[in-house]
N, C-alpha and C positions, 0 to 999 in steps of 0.2 A: 237247674241251679239247686244245689243242696241247701237245705234249710228253708225251703219255700213253705208256705202255709198250707195246712191240710185241715179238714174237718174230720174229727173222730166222732162217730155217731153211734150211740147205744140206744136201742129201742126195746121197750117192754110193752107187750100187749096182753100180758097175763090177765085173765078175767075179762078181756074185751071180746067183742064179737069176732067170729071167724072172718067176716067181710073186712073188718079193719085190718086184720093181719095180712089178708090178701092185698089190700090197698097199699099198705106199707111196703110189702115186698115188691109190688109192681112199680111203685113210684121210685123206690131206691134202685131197682133194676133199670128203669127208664133213665135215671140219672147216671148210670154206669158205676154205681158204688162197688167197691172191692171189699168183700167180706173177709175180715180177719178171724172171726169167730162167730158162732151163731148169735145173731142180733147185734153184732158190733161190726161196723164197716167204716171205710174212709173214702173221702172224696177230695179232690183239689179244692181249696178254699177260694172260690171265684164268686163274683157277685151273683151270678145265676144260680150256682149251687147253694149259696147261703140263703137266697130268697126261697128256693124250692124246699130246702130243709126246714126253714122257718115256717113255711106254710104247712108242711107235713107235721111238724111238731104240734102246731095248733090243732090240726085235725085229730091227731092221735090223742092229745089231751082231752079234747071234747068227747072222744070215744071211750075214755076210761083208761087209756094207756099213758105211757110217759116216754119222752125222748130227752136224752141228754146229749148235747152237742158241745164239743170242746174244740177250740182252735189250737192246733199243735204245730210244732216245727219238728221235722225229722232231721236231726243234726248229723246222723251217720250217712255219708254219701252213698254207701253201698246199700243201706236199707231203703233209702229214697229211690235209688236206681231200680231196686227190686220192685217197689210199689209201681213205678212207672211202667216197667216191663210187663208186670202182671196185667195192668190196665190195657196196655197196648195189645197183649196177647188175646185178651177178651174181645177187644174190638176187631182184631184180625180175624178171629173166629166168626164174628158176626158178619163182617164183610165177605168172608169166604162163603158163608151160607147164601148170601145174595148172588155172588159170582157163580155159584153152582146152579142157580136158577136161570141165568141168562141164556144158556144154550137152547133151552126149550122155547124161549121167546123167538130166537132166530129161526129155529126149526119150524115154528108155527107160521112165520112169515113166508118162508120158502114153500111150505106145504100149500098154503093158500094161493100163492103165485102159480105153483105147478098145477093146481086144480082150476086155475082161471077164476078164482074167487077174490079178485081185487076190488071188493065192494066197499061202500061207505060203512056198512055194518061191520065188516071185518076190520076196517080201519078203526072204528070206534072201540071195538073190543081190544085191539092192540094198543090203542092210546090209553085205555083204562089200565092195561097191564103195565105200560110204561109209567103211568102216574103212580102206580103202587110201588114200582122200583124206586122212583124218585123219592117218594114219601119214606120208604123203608131206609134208603141210604141217608136221607136227611135226619132221621131219628138217630141213626148210628153216629153220624158226623157230629151231632149235638153233644154226644157224650165221649167223643174221641178227643180227649184233652191233650194227648201227647202225640197225635198224628201217626197212627198205626200205618205201617207200610201198605197193607192191603187196601187202604182207603183210596190211594191214588190209582191202583189197578181197577177198583170198582168204579171210580168216577170215569176212567177211560172207557170201560166197558159200557157204561151208561151212555156216554157220548156216541159210541159206535151203534148202540141200539137206537138212539135218536136219529142218527143218519140213515139207518136201515128203514126206520119207520117213515122218514121223510120220503125216501125213494118209493116205499109202498104207497104212500099218499099220492105221489105223482102218478103211479100206475092206476090207482083208484079214480083219480080225477080224469085221467085219459080214458079209462074204461067207461066212465059215466058220460063223457062228452062225445064218444064215438059210438055210432049205432053198432049193435052186435053183429059180428061177422064182417064188418067193413074194414077193419084194420087189424094188423097183427099186434099182439101185445109185446112190448119190449121185454127182453129177458132181464130179470133182476136176480142177481146171485149175491147172497150175503157172504161177504168175504170172511173166511174163517180167521179167527184171532191167531196171530203168529207169535 
């Protein structure tokens, strides 16, 4: 909807500590801010972004810098569409980075199955990997204000990874409950994404 509210944020950390500059950069990046110019960025004006920028402003002020935040409306529909597209492209890039890591997760499960190492230790390792994927995707989704297309693909791949891990868990449970050499391990094949 053209004319929606945005936050225009200008930050100055001149004379402040290097750690404050890093903090500002990290927090604005975590929020998904789109930089228009060095130290000037925009975010959709939503309750969460307003609170976060307010907290950041307070911290920057205490550290010797300054933040100016203006609520603006972009009245040119083409300009607003461009801002949205740039934010979506940034999130698509982040989701793609996660998607690029999923094949190694599936390969690891297949390798452990082929080696006959369907153990609780391997399961815990893979669960930790999957938890990192969930957390990573959660952080990206929190700043995906305009629903980037790659987000749906990443969530589908996460669901596929969860299913593969559940099957691996079944194998681990079966291996644990059956004395070694007494039963054949069922084959598990991670189905390639089509």
